[in-house]
ROFI-343176 format. One line per 4 residues: number of its first residue (from 1); their letters; for each residue x, y negated, z of N, C-alpha, C. Coordinates in nm, 4 decimals. Each point is the difference from the previous one (the first is absolute). Example, Ala and Ser with C-alpha at 12.3 -4.5 7.8 and 13.67 -1.06 7.14 Angstrom:
2
1> as> 1.3190/0.5690/0.7800/-0.0890/-0.1190/0.0000/0.0900/-0.1200/0.0000 ~ -0.0350/-0.1050/-0.0720/0.0820/-0.1190/0.0060/-0.0770/-0.1090/0.0730;
% end
This chain:
213
1> xxxx> 0.0582/0.1614/0.0125/-0.0181/-0.1788/-0.0139/0.0496/-0.1037/0.0165 ~ -0.0198/-0.0905/-0.1226/0.0833/-0.1292/0.0273/-0.0388/-0.1234/0.0729 ~ 0.0471/-0.0587/0.0847/-0.0450/-0.1125/0.0830/0.0480/-0.1175/-0.0624 ~ -0.0982/-0.0834/0.0033/-0.0081/-0.1230/-0.0805/0.0698/-0.0863/0.0761;
5> xxxx> -0.0396/-0.0064/0.1415/0.0818/-0.1143/0.0632/0.0316/0.0401/0.1275 ~ 0.1234/-0.0571/0.0638/0.0403/0.0726/0.1564/-0.0960/-0.0388/0.0934 ~ -0.1048/-0.0815/0.0085/-0.1032/-0.0101/0.1133/-0.0647/0.0988/-0.0161 ~ -0.0482/0.0577/-0.1068/-0.0706/0.0951/-0.0219/0.0663/0.1465/0.0261;
9> xxxx> 0.1286/0.0049/-0.0209/0.0893/0.1238/0.0494/0.0041/-0.0133/0.1317 ~ 0.0347/-0.0831/0.0433/-0.0016/-0.0296/0.1587/-0.0914/0.0277/0.0833 ~ -0.1371/-0.0250/-0.0193/-0.1411/0.0100/0.0815/0.0031/0.1555/-0.0161 ~ -0.0145/0.0695/-0.1293/-0.0209/0.1414/-0.0220/0.1141/0.0837/0.0588;
13> xxxx> 0.1225/-0.0346/-0.0066/0.0439/0.0789/0.1118/-0.0095/-0.0033/0.1188 ~ -0.0274/-0.1409/0.0768/-0.0472/0.0145/0.0920/-0.1461/0.1057/0.0598 ~ -0.0656/-0.0180/-0.0694/-0.1207/0.0729/-0.0020/0.0244/0.1374/-0.0173 ~ 0.1013/0.0473/-0.0590/0.0509/0.1728/-0.0436/0.0732/0.0485/0.1135;
17> xxxx> 0.0438/-0.1218/0.1078/0.0945/0.0702/0.1227/-0.0485/-0.0499/0.1132 ~ -0.1266/-0.0061/0.0186/-0.0613/-0.0686/0.1733/0.0572/0.1166/0.0777 ~ 0.0072/-0.0299/0.1099/0.0476/0.0949/0.1106/-0.0756/-0.0164/0.1094 ~ -0.0531/-0.1252/0.0068/-0.1142/-0.0182/0.1247/-0.1266/-0.0723/-0.0209;
21> xxxx> -0.0903/0.0188/0.0974/-0.1067/-0.0922/-0.0300/0.0108/-0.1266/0.0191 ~ 0.1046/-0.0915/0.0649/0.0459/-0.1150/0.0146/0.0284/-0.0514/-0.1395 ~ 0.1094/0.0818/-0.0554/0.0063/-0.0360/-0.1573/-0.0922/-0.0229/-0.0890 ~ -0.0952/0.1180/-0.0031/-0.0961/-0.0101/-0.0599/-0.0578/-0.0944/-0.0052;
25> xxxx> -0.0665/-0.0559/0.1051/-0.0837/-0.1052/0.0143/0.0807/-0.1151/-0.0224 ~ 0.1130/-0.0127/0.0233/0.0511/-0.1334/-0.0472/0.0367/0.0112/-0.1320 ~ 0.0494/0.1128/-0.0847/0.0022/-0.0309/-0.1400/-0.1345/-0.0283/-0.0695 ~ -0.1404/0.0872/0.0596/-0.0854/-0.0423/-0.1004/-0.0477/-0.1621/0.0649;
29> xxxx> 0.0119/-0.0330/0.0587/-0.0187/-0.1573/0.0800/0.0809/-0.0860/-0.1001 ~ 0.1296/0.0467/-0.0006/0.0650/-0.1037/-0.1016/-0.0225/-0.0101/-0.1368 ~ -0.0313/0.1439/-0.0855/-0.0590/0.0154/-0.0941/-0.1536/-0.0607/-0.0620 ~ -0.0698/0.0070/0.0997/-0.1468/-0.0373/-0.0576/-0.0378/-0.0811/-0.1245;
33> xxxx> 0.0808/-0.1001/0.0491/-0.0315/-0.1241/-0.0807/0.0142/0.0341/-0.1328 ~ 0.0994/0.0224/-0.0190/0.0805/0.0348/-0.1567/0.0376/0.1516/-0.0164 ~ -0.1062/0.1071/0.0544/-0.0219/0.1493/-0.0321/-0.0333/-0.0366/-0.1523 ~ -0.0974/-0.0333/-0.0492/-0.0473/0.0227/-0.1161/0.1023/-0.0272/-0.1432;
37> xxxx> 0.0335/-0.1196/0.0554/0.1109/-0.0882/-0.1021/0.1339/0.1392/-0.0041 ~ 0.0637/0.0490/0.0953/0.0877/0.0599/0.0077/-0.0024/0.1258/-0.0242 ~ -0.1349/0.0578/-0.0014/-0.0503/0.1372/-0.0593/-0.0284/0.0111/-0.1325 ~ -0.1088/-0.1009/-0.0573/-0.0661/-0.0017/-0.1409/0.1262/-0.0943/-0.0718;
41> xxxx> 0.0631/-0.1290/0.0469/0.0867/-0.0332/-0.0944/0.1490/0.0551/0.0130 ~ 0.0283/-0.0041/0.1273/0.1446/0.0464/-0.0041/0.0329/0.1500/-0.0184 ~ -0.1134/0.0899/0.0100/0.0108/0.1487/-0.0196/-0.0524/0.0441/-0.1012 ~ -0.1577/-0.0556/-0.0442/-0.0377/0.0729/-0.0939/-0.1046/0.1038/0.0404;
45> xxxx> -0.0390/-0.0238/0.1140/-0.0669/0.1136/0.1542/-0.1391/0.0374/-0.0913 ~ -0.0170/0.1587/-0.0520/-0.0957/0.0198/-0.0939/-0.0982/0.1079/0.1140 ~ 0.0402/-0.0159/0.1103/-0.1024/0.1437/0.0437/-0.1450/-0.0801/0.0454 ~ -0.0148/-0.0996/0.0504/-0.1054/-0.0504/0.0617/-0.1155/0.0183/-0.1331;
49> xxxx> 0.0619/-0.0368/-0.1039/-0.0868/-0.0222/-0.1259/-0.0607/0.1819/-0.0611 ~ 0.1352/0.0803/0.0040/-0.0460/0.1358/-0.0198/-0.0631/0.0605/0.0744 ~ 0.0082/-0.0297/0.1188/-0.0891/0.1102/0.0813/-0.1489/-0.0876/0.0089 ~ 0.0043/-0.1356/-0.0241/-0.1875/-0.0230/-0.0073/-0.0538/0.0700/-0.1150;
53> xxxx> 0.1021/-0.0145/-0.1056/-0.0460/0.0822/-0.1265/-0.0505/0.1433/0.0345 ~ 0.0798/0.0537/0.0695/-0.0330/0.1723/-0.0002/-0.1038/-0.0254/0.0737 ~ 0.0012/-0.0617/0.1279/-0.1193/0.0295/0.1165/-0.1299/-0.0354/-0.0709 ~ -0.0152/-0.1159/-0.1188/-0.1188/-0.0473/-0.0826/-0.0451/0.0871/-0.0825;
57> xxxx> 0.0907/0.1075/-0.0304/-0.0462/0.1128/-0.0789/-0.1028/0.1044/0.0678 ~ -0.0039/0.0180/0.1151/-0.0389/0.0763/0.1200/-0.1203/-0.0651/0.0661 ~ -0.0520/-0.1157/-0.0440/-0.1039/-0.0593/0.0669/-0.0832/-0.1003/-0.0994 ~ -0.1031/0.0370/0.0167/-0.0736/-0.0828/-0.1152/-0.0840/-0.1241/0.0716;
61> xxxx> -0.0395/0.0480/0.0952/-0.0424/-0.0800/0.1268/0.0821/-0.1480/0.0133 ~ -0.0117/-0.0990/-0.0426/0.0486/-0.1291/0.0689/0.0036/-0.0462/0.1222 ~ -0.1170/0.0485/0.0461/-0.0140/-0.0615/0.1392/0.0058/0.1370/0.0933 ~ 0.0886/0.0887/-0.0327/0.0562/0.1030/0.0953/0.0890/-0.1124/0.0952;
65> xxxx> 0.0085/0.0603/0.1327/0.0823/-0.0023/0.1382/0.1422/0.0246/-0.0176 ~ 0.0746/-0.0947/-0.0257/0.1498/0.0567/-0.0428/0.1033/-0.1058/0.0984 ~ 0.0632/0.0768/0.0919/0.1401/-0.0290/0.0766/0.1144/0.0025/-0.0929 ~ 0.0743/-0.1342/0.0070/0.0947/-0.0194/-0.0491/0.1018/0.0488/0.1028;
69> xxxx> 0.0963/0.0729/0.0304/0.0718/0.0402/0.1053/0.1538/-0.0509/-0.0360 ~ 0.0391/-0.0704/0.0695/0.1272/-0.0525/0.0274/-0.0035/-0.0817/-0.1530 ~ -0.0772/-0.0776/0.0326/-0.0540/-0.1326/-0.1036/0.1074/-0.0774/-0.0537 ~ 0.0740/-0.0372/0.1101/0.1324/-0.0873/-0.0385/-0.1318/-0.1524/-0.0293;
73> xxxx> 0.0475/-0.0508/-0.0710/-0.0578/-0.1327/-0.0524/-0.1234/0.0233/-0.0981 ~ -0.0563/0.1358/-0.0309/-0.1030/0.0127/-0.0532/0.0412/0.0316/-0.1501 ~ 0.0693/0.0450/-0.0523/0.0395/0.0150/-0.1517/-0.0874/0.1118/-0.0293 ~ -0.0033/0.1194/0.0745/-0.1106/0.0729/-0.0697/-0.1409/-0.0323/0.0199;
77> xxxx> -0.0138/-0.0661/0.1083/-0.1352/-0.0417/0.0141/-0.0389/-0.0857/-0.1199 ~ 0.0640/-0.1038/-0.0335/-0.0154/-0.0762/-0.1050/-0.0301/0.0490/-0.1293 ~ 0.0761/0.1251/-0.0256/-0.0087/0.0789/-0.1356/-0.1800/0.0663/0.0346 ~ -0.0157/0.0421/0.0894/-0.1275/0.0493/-0.0030/-0.1248/-0.0989/-0.0001;
81> xxxx> 0.0365/-0.1167/0.0686/-0.0856/-0.1059/0.0285/-0.0122/-0.0420/-0.1865 ~ 0.0884/-0.0080/-0.1041/0.0122/0.0025/-0.1084/-0.0974/0.0731/-0.0815 ~ -0.0092/0.1241/0.0381/-0.0704/0.0884/-0.0596/-0.1523/0.0239/0.0368 ~ -0.0263/-0.1050/0.0944/-0.1476/-0.0067/0.0558/0.0074/0.0641/0.1092;
85> xxxx> 0.1032/0.0409/0.0796/-0.0763/0.0629/0.1376/-0.0168/-0.1112/0.1213 ~ -0.1043/0.0068/0.0446/-0.0305/-0.1032/0.0906/-0.0113/0.0185/0.1687 ~ 0.0225/0.1437/0.0362/0.0175/0.0182/0.1230/0.0779/0.0495/0.0656 ~ 0.1277/-0.0858/0.0312/0.1229/0.0152/-0.0031/0.0751/-0.0219/0.1431;
89> xxxx> 0.0412/0.0831/0.0765/0.0569/-0.0390/0.1018/0.1363/0.0526/0.0065 ~ 0.0964/-0.1374/0.1080/0.0888/0.0081/0.0049/0.0839/0.0831/0.1165 ~ 0.1332/0.0666/0.0333/0.0512/0.0478/0.0984/0.1594/-0.0161/-0.0316 ~ 0.0793/-0.0588/0.0844/0.1209/-0.0083/-0.0120/0.0787/-0.0368/0.1555;
93> xxxx> 0.1184/0.0545/-0.0003/0.0991/0.0171/0.1319/0.0007/-0.1770/0.0356 ~ 0.0210/-0.0668/-0.1014/0.0480/-0.1437/0.0232/-0.0992/-0.1032/-0.0097 ~ -0.0255/-0.0622/0.0924/-0.0960/-0.1513/0.0484/0.0355/-0.1120/-0.1328 ~ 0.1258/0.0237/-0.0396/0.0337/-0.1028/-0.1004/-0.0512/0.0226/-0.1447;
97> xxxx> 0.0349/0.1235/-0.0092/-0.0831/0.0954/-0.1170/-0.1080/-0.0442/-0.0038 ~ -0.0933/0.0475/0.0679/-0.1126/-0.0057/0.0033/-0.0764/-0.1402/-0.0245 ~ 0.0559/-0.0957/0.0628/-0.0259/-0.1357/0.0037/0.0014/-0.0543/-0.1822 ~ 0.1118/0.0444/-0.0324/0.0140/-0.0459/-0.1428/-0.0947/0.0708/-0.1142;
101> xxxx> -0.0228/0.1407/0.0584/-0.1120/0.0867/-0.0891/-0.1446/-0.0968/0.0396 ~ -0.0200/-0.0406/0.1164/-0.1124/-0.0687/0.0097/-0.0044/-0.1505/-0.0866 ~ 0.0770/-0.0115/-0.0487/-0.0240/-0.1473/-0.0910/-0.0277/0.0298/-0.1337 ~ 0.0030/0.1620/-0.0175/-0.0774/0.0427/-0.1918/-0.1505/-0.0200/0.0546;
105> xxxx> -0.0667/-0.0033/0.1459/-0.1186/0.0381/-0.0376/-0.0873/0.0907/-0.0404 ~ 0.0429/0.1166/0.0161/-0.0282/0.1434/-0.0888/-0.0520/0.1130/0.1470 ~ 0.0529/-0.0301/0.1013/-0.0438/0.0899/0.1079/-0.0713/-0.0563/0.0874 ~ -0.1147/0.1071/0.0465/-0.0900/-0.0196/0.0783/0.0642/-0.0032/0.1690;
109> xxxx> 0.0608/0.0958/0.0097/0.0392/0.0372/0.1487/0.1629/0.0324/-0.0091 ~ 0.1368/-0.0548/0.1045/0.1195/0.0183/0.0372/-0.0293/0.0285/0.1160 ~ 0.1182/0.1300/-0.0288/0.0476/0.0880/0.1465/0.1582/0.0013/-0.0370 ~ 0.0532/-0.0584/0.1159/0.1346/0.0302/0.0378/0.0282/0.0771/0.0721;
113> xxxx> 0.0773/0.1109/-0.0668/-0.0116/0.1685/0.0461/0.1431/0.0353/-0.0151 ~ 0.0569/0.0685/0.1065/0.1143/0.0739/-0.0103/-0.0495/0.1471/-0.0392 ~ 0.0403/0.0698/-0.1357/-0.0268/0.1049/-0.0385/0.0817/0.1195/0.0706 ~ 0.0626/-0.0147/0.0755/0.0839/0.0943/0.0671/-0.0928/0.0093/0.1141;
117> xxxx> -0.0868/-0.0507/0.0727/-0.1225/0.0269/0.0909/-0.1180/0.0145/-0.0580 ~ -0.1186/0.0304/0.0633/-0.1064/0.0215/-0.0207/-0.0777/-0.1136/-0.0451 ~ -0.1031/0.0149/-0.0964/-0.0389/-0.1396/-0.0876/-0.1335/0.0262/0.0752 ~ -0.0339/-0.1352/0.0719/-0.1057/-0.0507/0.0664/-0.1010/-0.0262/-0.1160;
121> xxxx> -0.0444/0.1011/-0.0554/-0.1292/-0.0344/-0.1217/-0.0852/0.1490/0.0065 ~ -0.1280/-0.0259/-0.0057/-0.0884/0.1355/-0.0071/0.0310/0.0892/-0.0680 ~ -0.0089/0.1339/0.0116/0.0021/0.1019/-0.1286/-0.0903/-0.0341/-0.1069 ~ 0.0459/0.0738/-0.1113/-0.1078/0.0115/-0.1015/-0.0376/-0.1356/-0.0103;
125> xxxx> 0.0736/-0.1058/-0.0134/-0.0543/-0.1494/-0.0275/0.0562/-0.0435/-0.1326 ~ 0.0959/0.0510/-0.0780/0.0020/-0.0587/-0.1483/-0.0414/0.0972/-0.1092 ~ -0.0411/-0.0440/-0.1016/0.0144/0.0732/-0.1278/0.1254/0.0462/-0.0852 ~ 0.1035/-0.0822/0.0321/0.1132/0.0169/-0.0514/0.0826/-0.0446/0.0819;
129> xxxx> 0.1465/-0.0100/-0.0212/0.1161/-0.0674/0.0388/0.0696/-0.0012/-0.1115 ~ 0.1046/-0.1145/0.0169/0.1326/-0.0259/-0.0811/0.1142/-0.0260/0.0494 ~ 0.1132/0.0331/-0.0241/0.0869/-0.0171/0.0720/0.1745/0.0004/-0.0760 ~ 0.0384/-0.0948/-0.0369/0.1118/-0.0504/-0.0856/0.1330/-0.0272/0.0697;
133> xxxx> 0.1045/0.0447/-0.0158/0.0997/-0.0432/0.0802/0.0207/0.0060/0.1360 ~ -0.0686/0.0844/0.0743/0.0212/0.0398/0.1244/0.0626/0.1170/0.0353 ~ -0.0049/0.1044/-0.1143/0.0600/0.1156/0.0655/0.1178/-0.0185/-0.1035 ~ 0.1177/-0.0550/0.0715/0.1255/-0.0181/-0.0783/0.1139/-0.0246/0.1361;
137> xxxx> 0.0896/-0.0365/-0.0720/0.1375/0.0078/0.0964/-0.0395/-0.0558/0.1332 ~ 0.0485/0.0275/0.1285/-0.0051/-0.0418/0.1382/-0.1450/-0.0881/0.0131 ~ -0.0785/0.1069/-0.0688/-0.1636/-0.0600/0.0445/-0.0647/0.1203/0.0979 ~ -0.1123/0.0188/-0.0637/-0.0922/0.0541/0.0648/0.0116/0.1910/-0.0484;
141> xxxx> -0.0021/0.0907/0.1039/0.0046/0.1451/-0.0407/-0.1242/0.0606/0.0010 ~ -0.0062/0.0963/-0.0361/-0.1554/0.0767/-0.0448/-0.0716/0.0231/0.1342 ~ 0.0571/-0.0001/0.1071/-0.0854/-0.0145/0.1300/-0.1468/-0.0701/-0.0292 ~ 0.0242/-0.1117/-0.0900/-0.1136/-0.0694/0.0196/-0.1215/0.0451/-0.0835;
145> xxxx> 0.0278/0.0998/-0.0826/-0.1207/0.0605/-0.0710/-0.1092/0.0539/0.0481 ~ 0.0075/0.0745/0.1158/-0.0917/0.0463/0.0813/-0.0836/-0.1177/0.0483 ~ 0.0121/-0.1111/0.0369/-0.0703/-0.1253/0.0752/-0.0683/-0.0388/-0.1513 ~ 0.0968/-0.0509/-0.1343/-0.0624/-0.0016/-0.1117/-0.1424/0.0619/-0.0455;
149> xxxx> 0.0441/0.1420/-0.0182/-0.1008/0.0719/-0.0162/-0.1196/-0.0128/0.0959 ~ 0.0315/-0.0075/0.0906/-0.1367/-0.0164/0.0650/-0.0915/-0.1550/0.0178 ~ 0.0527/-0.0596/-0.0707/-0.1049/-0.1218/0.0023/-0.0312/-0.0038/-0.1288 ~ 0.0394/0.1166/-0.0896/-0.0550/-0.0194/-0.1327/-0.1274/0.0690/-0.0185;
153> xxxx> -0.0794/0.0119/-0.0760/-0.1223/0.0596/0.0080/0.0132/0.1284/-0.0789 ~ -0.1088/0.1278/0.0321/0.0253/0.1194/-0.0625/-0.0175/-0.0388/-0.1272 ~ 0.0879/0.0265/-0.0966/-0.0321/0.0016/-0.1630/0.0650/-0.1507/-0.0430 ~ 0.0517/-0.0765/0.1261/0.0714/-0.1215/-0.0551/0.1196/0.0577/-0.0660;
157> xxxx> 0.0980/-0.1272/-0.0604/0.1188/0.0520/-0.0769/0.1126/-0.1521/0.0553 ~ 0.1062/0.0721/0.0008/0.0841/-0.0586/0.0933/0.1328/-0.0205/-0.1273 ~ 0.0257/-0.1096/-0.0415/0.1155/-0.0226/-0.1120/0.1325/-0.0912/0.0318 ~ 0.0905/0.0643/-0.0133/0.1611/-0.0329/0.0906/0.0947/0.0216/-0.0716;
161> xxxx> 0.0985/-0.0807/0.0220/0.1544/0.0257/-0.0691/0.0649/0.0731/0.1129 ~ 0.1003/0.1438/-0.0281/0.0772/0.0171/0.0788/0.1263/0.0085/-0.0560 ~ 0.1280/-0.0800/0.0591/0.0924/0.0162/-0.0911/0.0885/0.1367/0.0686 ~ 0.0661/0.0390/-0.1760/0.0724/0.1145/0.0204/0.1077/0.0488/0.1197;
165> xxxx> 0.0502/-0.1146/0.0559/0.1111/-0.0262/0.0796/-0.0601/0.0586/0.1520 ~ -0.1297/-0.0308/0.0081/-0.0481/0.0481/0.1374/-0.1215/0.1140/0.0207 ~ -0.0172/0.0480/-0.1323/-0.0906/0.1145/-0.0029/0.0232/0.1027/0.0823 ~ 0.1301/0.0594/0.0097/0.0521/0.0889/0.0924/0.0457/-0.0241/0.1310;
169> xxxx> 0.0735/-0.1143/0.0043/0.0590/-0.0833/0.1258/-0.1107/-0.0141/0.0832 ~ -0.1115/-0.0861/-0.0422/-0.0925/-0.0821/0.0667/-0.1036/0.1127/0.0157 ~ 0.0102/0.1266/-0.0154/-0.1044/0.1204/0.0134/-0.1248/-0.0178/-0.1024 ~ -0.0117/-0.0865/-0.0980/-0.1233/0.0197/-0.0768/-0.0002/0.1340/-0.0643;
173> xxxx> 0.1190/0.0662/-0.0291/-0.0636/0.1412/-0.0662/-0.0801/0.1075/0.1015 ~ 0.0690/-0.0047/0.1024/-0.0217/0.0754/0.0896/-0.1637/0.0161/0.0847 ~ -0.0450/-0.1519/-0.0220/-0.1067/-0.0244/0.0740/-0.0913/0.0138/-0.1248 ~ 0.0384/-0.0522/-0.1246/-0.1129/0.0173/-0.0793/-0.0099/0.1346/-0.0548;
177> xxxx> 0.0619/0.1029/0.0198/0.0074/0.1168/-0.0647/-0.1253/0.0623/0.1361 ~ 0.0407/-0.0402/0.1625/-0.0993/0.0466/0.0942/-0.1326/-0.0545/-0.0473 ~ -0.0307/-0.1077/-0.0610/-0.1087/-0.0515/0.0012/-0.0842/0.0876/-0.0919 ~ 0.0752/0.0066/-0.0998/-0.0789/0.0510/-0.1449/0.0192/0.1571/0.0223;
181> xxxx> 0.0670/0.0579/0.0950/-0.0260/0.1560/0.0379/-0.1331/0.0080/0.0655 ~ 0.0030/-0.0850/0.0823/-0.1218/0.0090/0.1065/-0.1176/-0.0742/-0.0859 ~ -0.0208/0.0053/-0.1090/-0.0999/-0.0416/-0.1016/-0.0618/-0.1719/0.0549 ~ 0.0742/-0.0717/0.0510/-0.0661/-0.1166/0.0752/0.0572/-0.0947/-0.1049;
185> xxxx> 0.0492/-0.0093/-0.0954/0.0635/-0.0832/-0.1112/0.0159/0.0878/-0.1402 ~ -0.0199/-0.0579/-0.1079/0.0150/0.0244/-0.1197/0.0777/-0.1043/-0.1129 ~ 0.1104/0.0126/-0.0530/0.0537/-0.0696/-0.0951/-0.0566/-0.0105/-0.1100 ~ -0.0539/-0.1275/-0.0207/-0.0585/-0.0411/-0.1419/0.0843/-0.0570/-0.1198;
189> xxxx> 0.1159/-0.0398/0.0843/0.0789/-0.0841/-0.1304/0.1459/0.0199/0.0947 ~ 0.0993/0.0121/-0.1009/0.1222/-0.0201/0.0746/0.1056/0.0287/-0.1615 ~ 0.0653/-0.1278/-0.0085/0.0728/-0.0489/-0.1164/0.1395/-0.0825/0.0691 ~ 0.1065/0.0492/-0.0493/0.1192/-0.0440/0.0072/0.0379/-0.1376/-0.0844;
193> xxxx> 0.0232/-0.0987/0.0573/0.0034/-0.1647/-0.0946/0.0839/-0.0833/0.0616 ~ 0.0388/-0.0964/-0.0888/0.0973/-0.1114/0.0820/-0.0838/-0.0858/0.0664 ~ 0.0598/-0.0829/0.0974/-0.0757/-0.0877/0.0945/0.0188/-0.1601/-0.0214 ~ 0.1416/0.0006/-0.0715/0.0648/-0.1312/-0.0798/0.0131/0.0094/-0.1325;
197> xxxx> -0.0251/-0.1131/-0.0713/0.0047/-0.0463/-0.1405/0.1056/0.0654/-0.0757 ~ 0.1439/-0.0078/0.1012/0.1099/0.0260/-0.0902/0.0434/0.1382/0.0602 ~ -0.0638/0.0672/0.0695/0.0323/0.1394/0.0397/0.0446/0.1098/-0.1333 ~ 0.1064/0.0545/0.0372/0.0167/0.0903/-0.1460/-0.0509/0.1284/0.0619;
201> xxxx> -0.0315/0.0531/0.1233/-0.0617/0.1150/0.0394/-0.1283/-0.0105/0.1121 ~ -0.0479/0.0995/0.0048/-0.1320/-0.0348/0.0714/0.0399/0.0123/0.1513 ~ -0.0355/-0.1377/0.0867/0.0638/0.0219/0.1210/-0.1315/0.1421/0.0873 ~ -0.1086/0.0040/-0.0303/-0.0837/0.0851/0.0811/-0.1472/0.0236/-0.0786;
205> xxxx> -0.0804/0.0246/0.1025/-0.0984/0.0624/-0.0346/-0.1211/-0.0956/-0.0085 ~ -0.1184/0.0055/-0.0951/-0.1172/-0.0828/0.0576/-0.0986/0.1194/0.0111 ~ -0.0730/0.0021/0.1123/-0.0852/0.1133/0.0335/-0.1368/-0.0452/0.0396 ~ -0.0841/0.0945/-0.0383/-0.1257/-0.0131/0.0527/-0.0546/0.1432/0.0740;
209> xxxx> -0.0855/-0.0063/0.1090/-0.0285/0.1042/0.0885/-0.1285/-0.0086/0.0193 ~ -0.0815/0.0743/-0.0162/-0.1493/-0.0037/0.0578/-0.0149/0.0864/0.1734 ~ -0.0768/-0.0863/0.0558/-0.0131/0.0909/0.1027/-0.1386/0.0956/0.0212 ~ 0.0418/0.1119/0.0091/-0.0501/0.1195/-0.0071/-0.0988/-0.0047/0.1400;
213> x> 0.0258/-0.0153/0.1104/-0.0495/0.0215/0.1232/0.0802/-0.0616/0.1103;
% end
């Protein structure tokens, strides 16, 4: 992947090498106001649009209740809103990121949540989930999947990206295998593709699961 400027390079490197809760909060607090410029203009970030496109293939009802997990500044939510989805909620670890996302005027509710903890939302609460850019280096591991599928309605779908570098180390391979073997979820879409416009090789997977029970 070609990086177009040193600022983008530095911020992405910080994101991929986080070591503590304090570092995480500081990074996203520092980055919130310039995140869109860094990721879209600086790095040619593709996953919000690509993941939204994939999710839209599975949901005809534009009033479906969707949670944008790890929403950041709302890039994926904007893509969904542009497609006519109008019942969107936002969830993120960073208050600063949520504040920027709120300026888009596309979300109904905002939830500041640490995905390594239980999620304070009702079970079977959402028709769909979207999560892009969260399952990557030095971020959230597979332990959060139980909680995410808990708040998803039976028959609902979860579209996300998972970076190849964390698929096994962060436990996604084992957790997904367990959930699929138990017939709790079914994989409806799985494609290796690029995450940045100048990437020469796919960074990871674009996935959609359906919750079966």
